[in-house]
ROPAMI-195986 format. One record per residue: x, y, z of N, C-alpha, C in turn; residue in three letters; residue number from 1. Coordinates in steps of 0.2 Angstrom, whole numbers, plus 5000, padded with zeros to 4 digits. Layout:
BEGIN
+------+------+------+-------+-------+-------+------+------+------+-----+-----+
! n.xx ! n.yy ! n.zz ! ca.xx ! ca.yy ! ca.zz ! c.xx ! c.yy ! c.zz ! res !   n !
+------+------+------+-------+-------+-------+------+------+------+-----+-----+
!    X !    Y !    Z !     X !     Y !     Z !    X !    Y !    Z ! ala ! NUM !
...
+------+------+------+-------+-------+-------+------+------+------+-----+-----+
END
This chain:
BEGIN
+------+------+------+-------+-------+-------+------+------+------+-----+-----+
! n.xx ! n.yy ! n.zz ! ca.xx ! ca.yy ! ca.zz ! c.xx ! c.yy ! c.zz ! res !   n !
+------+------+------+-------+-------+-------+------+------+------+-----+-----+
! 4885 ! 4898 ! 5124 !  4887 !  4893 !  5128 ! 4890 ! 4888 ! 5124 ! unk !   1 !
! 4895 ! 4884 ! 5127 !  4899 !  4879 !  5123 ! 4897 ! 4872 ! 5126 ! unk !   2 !
! 4895 ! 4868 ! 5122 !  4893 !  4861 !  5124 ! 4897 ! 4856 ! 5120 ! unk !   3 !
! 4900 ! 4852 ! 5124 !  4904 !  4847 !  5121 ! 4900 ! 4840 ! 5121 ! unk !   4 !
! 4900 ! 4838 ! 5115 !  4897 !  4831 !  5114 ! 4902 ! 4826 ! 5111 ! unk !   5 !
! 4902 ! 4820 ! 5113 !  4907 !  4816 !  5110 ! 4903 ! 4811 ! 5105 ! unk !   6 !
! 4905 ! 4811 ! 5099 !  4903 !  4807 !  5094 ! 4908 ! 4801 ! 5092 ! unk !   7 !
! 4907 ! 4796 ! 5096 !  4911 !  4790 !  5095 ! 4919 ! 4791 ! 5095 ! unk !   8 !
! 4922 ! 4793 ! 5090 !  4929 !  4794 !  5089 ! 4931 ! 4801 ! 5089 ! unk !   9 !
! 4927 ! 4806 ! 5088 !  4929 !  4813 !  5088 ! 4924 ! 4817 ! 5091 ! unk !  10 !
! 4927 ! 4822 ! 5095 !  4923 !  4827 !  5099 ! 4920 ! 4832 ! 5094 ! unk !  11 !
! 4914 ! 4834 ! 5096 !  4910 !  4839 !  5092 ! 4909 ! 4845 ! 5097 ! unk !  12 !
! 4910 ! 4851 ! 5094 !  4909 !  4857 !  5099 ! 4904 ! 4861 ! 5095 ! unk !  13 !
! 4899 ! 4863 ! 5099 !  4894 !  4867 !  5097 ! 4894 ! 4874 ! 5101 ! unk !  14 !
! 4894 ! 4879 ! 5097 !  4895 !  4886 !  5100 ! 4888 ! 4890 ! 5099 ! unk !  15 !
! 4886 ! 4892 ! 5104 !  4880 !  4897 !  5103 ! 4882 ! 4904 ! 5103 ! unk !  16 !
! 4878 ! 4908 ! 5100 !  4880 !  4915 !  5099 ! 4879 ! 4919 ! 5106 ! unk !  17 !
! 4883 ! 4923 ! 5108 !  4882 !  4927 !  5114 ! 4879 ! 4933 ! 5112 ! unk !  18 !
! 4874 ! 4935 ! 5116 !  4870 !  4941 !  5114 ! 4870 ! 4946 ! 5120 ! unk !  19 !
! 4872 ! 4952 ! 5119 !  4872 !  4957 !  5124 ! 4865 ! 4959 ! 5126 ! unk !  20 !
! 4864 ! 4960 ! 5132 !  4857 !  4962 !  5134 ! 4855 ! 4969 ! 5131 ! unk !  21 !
! 4849 ! 4970 ! 5129 !  4848 !  4977 !  5126 ! 4849 ! 4982 ! 5132 ! unk !  22 !
! 4851 ! 4988 ! 5129 !  4852 !  4994 !  5134 ! 4845 ! 4997 ! 5135 ! unk !  23 !
! 4844 ! 4999 ! 5141 !  4837 !  5002 !  5142 ! 4837 ! 5010 ! 5139 ! unk !  24 !
! 4843 ! 5013 ! 5140 !  4844 !  5020 !  5137 ! 4851 ! 5021 ! 5136 ! unk !  25 !
! 4852 ! 5026 ! 5131 !  4859 !  5028 !  5130 ! 4860 ! 5035 ! 5133 ! unk !  26 !
! 4866 ! 5036 ! 5135 !  4867 !  5043 !  5138 ! 4868 ! 5048 ! 5132 ! unk !  27 !
! 4865 ! 5054 ! 5133 !  4865 !  5059 !  5128 ! 4873 ! 5061 ! 5127 ! unk !  28 !
! 4874 ! 5063 ! 5121 !  4881 !  5065 !  5119 ! 4884 ! 5070 ! 5123 ! unk !  29 !
! 4879 ! 5075 ! 5125 !  4881 !  5081 !  5130 ! 4884 ! 5078 ! 5136 ! unk !  30 !
! 4881 ! 5073 ! 5139 !  4883 !  5070 !  5146 ! 4890 ! 5066 ! 5145 ! unk !  31 !
! 4891 ! 5063 ! 5139 !  4897 !  5059 !  5137 ! 4903 ! 5064 ! 5137 ! unk !  32 !
! 4902 ! 5070 ! 5133 !  4907 !  5075 !  5132 ! 4908 ! 5078 ! 5139 ! unk !  33 !
! 4904 ! 5079 ! 5144 !  4905 !  5082 !  5150 ! 4910 ! 5078 ! 5154 ! unk !  34 !
! 4909 ! 5071 ! 5153 !  4913 !  5067 !  5157 ! 4921 ! 5066 ! 5154 ! unk !  35 !
! 4922 ! 5068 ! 5148 !  4929 !  5068 !  5145 ! 4934 ! 5071 ! 5150 ! unk !  36 !
! 4934 ! 5077 ! 5152 !  4939 !  5079 !  5156 ! 4941 ! 5075 ! 5163 ! unk !  37 !
! 4935 ! 5073 ! 5166 !  4936 !  5068 !  5172 ! 4940 ! 5062 ! 5170 ! unk !  38 !
! 4938 ! 5059 ! 5164 !  4941 !  5053 !  5162 ! 4949 ! 5054 ! 5160 ! unk !  39 !
! 4950 ! 5060 ! 5157 !  4957 !  5061 !  5156 ! 4961 ! 5062 ! 5162 ! unk !  40 !
! 4958 ! 5066 ! 5167 !  4961 !  5067 !  5173 ! 4963 ! 5061 ! 5177 ! unk !  41 !
! 4958 ! 5056 ! 5177 !  4959 !  5050 !  5180 ! 4965 ! 5046 ! 5177 ! unk !  42 !
! 4965 ! 5046 ! 5170 !  4970 !  5043 !  5166 ! 4977 ! 5046 ! 5168 ! unk !  43 !
! 4978 ! 5052 ! 5169 !  4984 !  5055 !  5170 ! 4986 ! 5054 ! 5177 ! unk !  44 !
! 4981 ! 5054 ! 5182 !  4983 !  5052 !  5189 ! 4985 ! 5044 ! 5189 ! unk !  45 !
! 4982 ! 5040 ! 5186 !  4984 !  5033 !  5186 ! 4991 ! 5032 ! 5183 ! unk !  46 !
! 4993 ! 5036 ! 5177 !  4999 !  5035 !  5174 ! 5005 ! 5038 ! 5178 ! unk !  47 !
! 5003 ! 5043 ! 5182 !  5008 !  5047 !  5186 ! 5010 ! 5043 ! 5192 ! unk !  48 !
! 5006 ! 5038 ! 5195 !  5008 !  5035 !  5201 ! 5014 ! 5030 ! 5200 ! unk !  49 !
! 5018 ! 5030 ! 5205 !  5023 !  5025 !  5204 ! 5021 ! 5018 ! 5203 ! unk !  50 !
! 5025 ! 5015 ! 5199 !  5024 !  5008 !  5197 ! 5024 ! 5006 ! 5190 ! unk !  51 !
! 5021 ! 5001 ! 5188 !  5022 !  4998 !  5181 ! 5019 ! 5003 ! 5176 ! unk !  52 !
! 5013 ! 5005 ! 5177 !  5009 !  5010 !  5173 ! 5013 ! 5016 ! 5171 ! unk !  53 !
! 5016 ! 5019 ! 5176 !  5021 !  5025 !  5175 ! 5027 ! 5023 ! 5171 ! unk !  54 !
! 5030 ! 5017 ! 5172 !  5035 !  5015 !  5168 ! 5033 ! 5014 ! 5161 ! unk !  55 !
! 5027 ! 5011 ! 5160 !  5025 !  5010 !  5153 ! 5023 ! 5016 ! 5149 ! unk !  56 !
! 5021 ! 5021 ! 5153 !  5020 !  5028 !  5150 ! 5026 ! 5031 ! 5148 ! unk !  57 !
! 5031 ! 5030 ! 5152 !  5038 !  5033 !  5150 ! 5041 ! 5029 ! 5144 ! unk !  58 !
! 5040 ! 5022 ! 5144 !  5042 !  5018 !  5139 ! 5039 ! 5020 ! 5132 ! unk !  59 !
! 5032 ! 5021 ! 5132 !  5028 !  5023 !  5126 ! 5031 ! 5030 ! 5124 ! unk !  60 !
! 5032 ! 5035 ! 5128 !  5034 !  5042 !  5126 ! 5041 ! 5041 ! 5123 ! unk !  61 !
! 5046 ! 5037 ! 5126 !  5052 !  5037 !  5123 ! 5052 ! 5033 ! 5117 ! unk !  62 !
! 5048 ! 5028 ! 5116 !  5047 !  5025 !  5110 ! 5045 ! 5029 ! 5104 ! unk !  63 !
! 5040 ! 5033 ! 5106 !  5037 !  5038 !  5101 ! 5042 ! 5043 ! 5099 ! unk !  64 !
! 5045 ! 5046 ! 5103 !  5051 !  5051 !  5102 ! 5056 ! 5048 ! 5097 ! unk !  65 !
! 5058 ! 5042 ! 5099 !  5063 !  5038 !  5095 ! 5061 ! 5037 ! 5088 ! unk !  66 !
! 5055 ! 5034 ! 5088 !  5053 !  5032 !  5081 ! 5051 ! 5038 ! 5077 ! unk !  67 !
! 5048 ! 5043 ! 5080 !  5047 !  5049 !  5076 ! 5054 ! 5052 ! 5073 ! unk !  68 !
! 5059 ! 5052 ! 5078 !  5065 !  5055 !  5075 ! 5069 ! 5050 ! 5070 ! unk !  69 !
! 5068 ! 5044 ! 5071 !  5071 !  5039 !  5066 ! 5068 ! 5040 ! 5059 ! unk !  70 !
! 5061 ! 5040 ! 5060 !  5057 !  5040 !  5053 ! 5058 ! 5047 ! 5050 ! unk !  71 !
! 5060 ! 5052 ! 5054 !  5061 !  5059 !  5050 ! 5068 ! 5059 ! 5048 ! unk !  72 !
! 5073 ! 5057 ! 5051 !  5080 !  5058 !  5050 ! 5083 ! 5053 ! 5046 ! unk !  73 !
! 5081 ! 5047 ! 5046 !  5085 !  5041 !  5043 ! 5084 ! 5041 ! 5035 ! unk !  74 !
! 5079 ! 5043 ! 5032 !  5079 !  5044 !  5025 ! 5084 ! 5049 ! 5022 ! unk !  75 !
! 5085 ! 5054 ! 5026 !  5090 !  5059 !  5024 ! 5097 ! 5056 ! 5025 ! unk !  76 !
! 5098 ! 5053 ! 5030 !  5104 !  5050 !  5032 ! 5106 ! 5045 ! 5027 ! unk !  77 !
! 5102 ! 5040 ! 5026 !  5103 !  5035 !  5021 ! 5104 ! 5038 ! 5014 ! unk !  78 !
! 5101 ! 5043 ! 5012 !  5102 !  5046 !  5005 ! 5109 ! 5049 ! 5005 ! unk !  79 !
! 5111 ! 5052 ! 5010 !  5117 !  5055 !  5011 ! 5123 ! 5050 ! 5010 ! unk !  80 !
! 5122 ! 5044 ! 5014 !  5127 !  5039 !  5013 ! 5127 ! 5035 ! 5006 ! unk !  81 !
! 5121 ! 5035 ! 5003 !  5121 !  5032 !  4996 ! 5122 ! 5036 ! 4990 ! unk !  82 !
! 5123 ! 5043 ! 4992 !  5124 !  5047 !  4986 ! 5118 ! 5051 ! 4983 ! unk !  83 !
! 5113 ! 5052 ! 4987 !  5107 !  5055 !  4984 ! 5101 ! 5051 ! 4985 ! unk !  84 !
! 5095 ! 5055 ! 4984 !  5089 !  5052 !  4985 ! 5087 ! 5047 ! 4980 ! unk !  85 !
! 5089 ! 5048 ! 4974 !  5087 !  5043 !  4969 ! 5091 ! 5036 ! 4970 ! unk !  86 !
! 5097 ! 5037 ! 4972 !  5102 !  5031 !  4973 ! 5099 ! 5027 ! 4979 ! unk !  87 !
! 5096 ! 5031 ! 4984 !  5094 !  5028 !  4990 ! 5087 ! 5025 ! 4990 ! unk !  88 !
! 5083 ! 5027 ! 4985 !  5076 !  5025 !  4985 ! 5075 ! 5017 ! 4986 ! unk !  89 !
! 5078 ! 5014 ! 4982 !  5077 !  5006 !  4982 ! 5080 ! 5003 ! 4988 ! unk !  90 !
! 5087 ! 5004 ! 4989 !  5090 !  5001 !  4995 ! 5086 ! 5003 ! 5002 ! unk !  91 !
! 5083 ! 5009 ! 5002 !  5080 !  5011 !  5008 ! 5073 ! 5008 ! 5009 ! unk !  92 !
! 5070 ! 5007 ! 5003 !  5063 !  5003 !  5004 ! 5064 ! 4996 ! 5006 ! unk !  93 !
! 5070 ! 4993 ! 5004 !  5072 !  4986 !  5006 ! 5073 ! 4986 ! 5013 ! unk !  94 !
! 5077 ! 4991 ! 5015 !  5079 !  4992 !  5022 ! 5073 ! 4992 ! 5027 ! unk !  95 !
! 5068 ! 4997 ! 5025 !  5062 !  4998 !  5029 ! 5058 ! 4991 ! 5029 ! unk !  96 !
! 5058 ! 4988 ! 5024 !  5054 !  4981 !  5024 ! 5058 ! 4976 ! 5028 ! unk !  97 !
! 5064 ! 4976 ! 5028 !  5068 !  4971 !  5033 ! 5067 ! 4973 ! 5040 ! unk !  98 !
! 5067 ! 4980 ! 5041 !  5066 !  4982 !  5048 ! 5059 ! 4980 ! 5051 ! unk !  99 !
! 5053 ! 4981 ! 5047 !  5047 !  4979 !  5049 ! 5046 ! 4972 ! 5050 ! unk ! 100 !
! 5050 ! 4968 ! 5045 !  5050 !  4961 !  5046 ! 5053 ! 4959 ! 5053 ! unk ! 101 !
! 5059 ! 4962 ! 5054 !  5062 !  4961 !  5060 ! 5058 ! 4963 ! 5066 ! unk ! 102 !
! 5054 ! 4968 ! 5066 !  5049 !  4969 !  5072 ! 5044 ! 4964 ! 5072 ! unk ! 103 !
! 5041 ! 4961 ! 5067 !  5036 !  4956 !  5067 ! 5039 ! 4949 ! 5070 ! unk ! 104 !
! 5045 ! 4948 ! 5067 !  5048 !  4941 !  5069 ! 5050 ! 4942 ! 5076 ! unk ! 105 !
! 5053 ! 4947 ! 5078 !  5056 !  4947 !  5085 ! 5050 ! 4947 ! 5090 ! unk ! 106 !
! 5044 ! 4950 ! 5088 !  5039 !  4950 !  5093 ! 5036 ! 4943 ! 5095 ! unk ! 107 !
! 5038 ! 4938 ! 5091 !  5036 !  4931 !  5092 ! 5041 ! 4928 ! 5098 ! unk ! 108 !
! 5046 ! 4932 ! 5099 !  5051 !  4929 !  5104 ! 5050 ! 4933 ! 5111 ! unk ! 109 !
! 5045 ! 4937 ! 5111 !  5044 !  4941 !  5117 ! 5042 ! 4936 ! 5123 ! unk ! 110 !
! 5038 ! 4932 ! 5123 !  5036 !  4927 !  5128 ! 5043 ! 4924 ! 5131 ! unk ! 111 !
! 5047 ! 4921 ! 5126 !  5053 !  4918 !  5128 ! 5058 ! 4923 ! 5132 ! unk ! 112 !
! 5058 ! 4929 ! 5130 !  5062 !  4934 !  5133 ! 5060 ! 4935 ! 5140 ! unk ! 113 !
! 5053 ! 4936 ! 5141 !  5050 !  4937 !  5148 ! 5052 ! 4931 ! 5152 ! unk ! 114 !
! 5051 ! 4925 ! 5150 !  5053 !  4919 !  5154 ! 5060 ! 4919 ! 5156 ! unk ! 115 !
! 5065 ! 4921 ! 5151 !  5072 !  4921 !  5152 ! 5074 ! 4926 ! 5157 ! unk ! 116 !
! 5071 ! 4932 ! 5157 !  5073 !  4937 !  5162 ! 5068 ! 4937 ! 5168 ! unk ! 117 !
! 5063 ! 4933 ! 5168 !  5059 !  4931 !  5174 ! 5053 ! 4937 ! 5175 ! unk ! 118 !
! 5052 ! 4941 ! 5170 !  5047 !  4946 !  5170 ! 5046 ! 4950 ! 5164 ! unk ! 119 !
! 5040 ! 4952 ! 5163 !  5039 !  4956 !  5157 ! 5042 ! 4963 ! 5158 ! unk ! 120 !
! 5042 ! 4966 ! 5164 !  5045 !  4973 !  5164 ! 5053 ! 4972 ! 5163 ! unk ! 121 !
! 5056 ! 4967 ! 5165 !  5063 !  4966 !  5164 ! 5064 ! 4965 ! 5157 ! unk ! 122 !
! 5060 ! 4962 ! 5153 !  5061 !  4960 !  5146 ! 5060 ! 4967 ! 5142 ! unk ! 123 !
! 5056 ! 4971 ! 5145 !  5055 !  4978 !  5141 ! 5061 ! 4982 ! 5142 ! unk ! 124 !
! 5063 ! 4982 ! 5149 !  5069 !  4986 !  5150 ! 5075 ! 4984 ! 5146 ! unk ! 125 !
! 5076 ! 4977 ! 5146 !  5082 !  4974 !  5142 ! 5081 ! 4976 ! 5134 ! unk ! 126 !
! 5075 ! 4975 ! 5131 !  5074 !  4977 !  5124 ! 5075 ! 4984 ! 5123 ! unk ! 127 !
! 5073 ! 4988 ! 5127 !  5074 !  4995 !  5126 ! 5081 ! 4998 ! 5127 ! unk ! 128 !
! 5085 ! 4995 ! 5132 !  5092 !  4996 !  5132 ! 5096 ! 4994 ! 5126 ! unk ! 129 !
! 5094 ! 4988 ! 5124 !  5098 !  4986 !  5118 ! 5096 ! 4990 ! 5112 ! unk ! 130 !
! 5090 ! 4992 ! 5111 !  5087 !  4996 !  5106 ! 5091 ! 5003 ! 5106 ! unk ! 131 !
! 5092 ! 5005 ! 5112 !  5095 !  5012 !  5112 ! 5102 ! 5011 ! 5110 ! unk ! 132 !
! 5106 ! 5006 ! 5111 !  5112 !  5005 !  5109 ! 5112 ! 5004 ! 5101 ! unk ! 133 !
! 5108 ! 5000 ! 5099 !  5107 !  4999 !  5091 ! 5106 ! 5006 ! 5088 ! unk ! 134 !
! 5102 ! 5010 ! 5091 !  5100 !  5017 !  5089 ! 5106 ! 5021 ! 5087 ! unk ! 135 !
! 5111 ! 5021 ! 5092 !  5117 !  5024 !  5091 ! 5121 ! 5022 ! 5085 ! unk ! 136 !
! 5120 ! 5016 ! 5083 !  5123 !  5013 !  5077 ! 5121 ! 5016 ! 5070 ! unk ! 137 !
! 5115 ! 5019 ! 5070 !  5112 !  5022 !  5064 ! 5116 ! 5028 ! 5062 ! unk ! 138 !
! 5119 ! 5031 ! 5066 !  5124 !  5036 !  5064 ! 5130 ! 5034 ! 5062 ! unk ! 139 !
! 5131 ! 5028 ! 5061 !  5138 !  5026 !  5058 ! 5139 ! 5029 ! 5051 ! unk ! 140 !
! 5145 ! 5030 ! 5049 !  5147 !  5033 !  5043 ! 5147 ! 5028 ! 5037 ! unk ! 141 !
! 5145 ! 5022 ! 5038 !  5145 !  5016 !  5033 ! 5137 ! 5014 ! 5032 ! unk ! 142 !
! 5135 ! 5014 ! 5026 !  5128 !  5012 !  5025 ! 5127 ! 5005 ! 5028 ! unk ! 143 !
! 5132 ! 5000 ! 5027 !  5131 !  4993 !  5030 ! 5130 ! 4993 ! 5037 ! unk ! 144 !
! 5134 ! 4997 ! 5041 !  5133 !  4997 !  5048 ! 5127 ! 5000 ! 5050 ! unk ! 145 !
! 5125 ! 5006 ! 5047 !  5119 !  5010 !  5049 ! 5113 ! 5005 ! 5047 ! unk ! 146 !
! 5113 ! 5002 ! 5042 !  5108 !  4998 !  5040 ! 5106 ! 4992 ! 5045 ! unk ! 147 !
! 5112 ! 4989 ! 5047 !  5111 !  4983 !  5052 ! 5109 ! 4986 ! 5058 ! unk ! 148 !
! 5111 ! 4992 ! 5060 !  5109 !  4995 !  5067 ! 5101 ! 4997 ! 5066 ! unk ! 149 !
! 5099 ! 4999 ! 5060 !  5092 !  5001 !  5059 ! 5088 ! 4995 ! 5060 ! unk ! 150 !
! 5089 ! 4990 ! 5057 !  5085 !  4984 !  5057 ! 5085 ! 4981 ! 5064 ! unk ! 151 !
! 5091 ! 4981 ! 5067 !  5092 !  4978 !  5074 ! 5088 ! 4983 ! 5079 ! unk ! 152 !
! 5088 ! 4989 ! 5078 !  5084 !  4993 !  5083 ! 5076 ! 4992 ! 5082 ! unk ! 153 !
! 5074 ! 4991 ! 5076 !  5067 !  4989 !  5075 ! 5065 ! 4982 ! 5078 ! unk ! 154 !
! 5070 ! 4978 ! 5077 !  5069 !  4971 !  5080 ! 5068 ! 4971 ! 5087 ! unk ! 155 !
! 5073 ! 4975 ! 5090 !  5073 !  4975 !  5098 ! 5067 ! 4979 ! 5100 ! unk ! 156 !
! 5065 ! 4984 ! 5097 !  5058 !  4987 !  5099 ! 5053 ! 4983 ! 5098 ! unk ! 157 !
! 5053 ! 4979 ! 5093 !  5047 !  4974 !  5092 ! 5047 ! 4968 ! 5098 ! unk ! 158 !
! 5053 ! 4967 ! 5100 !  5054 !  4962 !  5106 ! 5050 ! 4964 ! 5112 ! unk ! 159 !
! 5051 ! 4971 ! 5114 !  5048 !  4973 !  5120 ! 5040 ! 4975 ! 5119 ! unk ! 160 !
! 5038 ! 4977 ! 5113 !  5031 !  4979 !  5112 ! 5026 ! 4974 ! 5115 ! unk ! 161 !
! 5026 ! 4968 ! 5113 !  5021 !  4963 !  5115 ! 5021 ! 4963 ! 5123 ! unk ! 162 !
! 5027 ! 4963 ! 5126 !  5027 !  4963 !  5133 ! 5024 ! 4969 ! 5136 ! unk ! 163 !
! 5025 ! 4975 ! 5133 !  5021 !  4981 !  5136 ! 5013 ! 4980 ! 5135 ! unk ! 164 !
! 5011 ! 4978 ! 5129 !  5004 !  4976 !  5128 ! 5001 ! 4972 ! 5133 ! unk ! 165 !
! 5005 ! 4966 ! 5135 !  5003 !  4962 !  5140 ! 5002 ! 4965 ! 5146 ! unk ! 166 !
! 5006 ! 4969 ! 5148 !  5006 !  4973 !  5155 ! 5000 ! 4978 ! 5155 ! unk ! 167 !
! 4998 ! 4981 ! 5150 !  4993 !  4986 !  5150 ! 4986 ! 4982 ! 5149 ! unk ! 168 !
! 4986 ! 4976 ! 5147 !  4980 !  4973 !  5146 ! 4979 ! 4968 ! 5152 ! unk ! 169 !
+------+------+------+-------+-------+-------+------+------+------+-----+-----+
END
């Protein structure tokens, strides 16, 4: 329970610990495992229905395939552009750091994007579309262009990710 008390010039907040009621019994592991297939089937049915959850499932699948492909192929591509693995090791590590920084920084802009386009689903669609455009730039024959596209793709994916989390929660 939160109790507000006022001490002349400054408020004082007291917080009590929240306690869960004790459980009378726990389900045996065997019963929990028996319920797993039904839980999976319910999740698949929910994700397959038309609407936001289905679009989020498709978004997650596309993002997973994209990121797996980029993470698998980009080190080889950048090594080729920079003249070998040893020549590419340091620049690629800086590039990955910048990409993850771009993801973190752009995620702070997600609420503003949702307000700008007037909904989280539209924000996700816009960020994914722009990320797909940036993804094509990773195949550029120039290290500088490919590097900018790489960082931009991660930043744009980071922009849509909090919006997707918001919709699933």
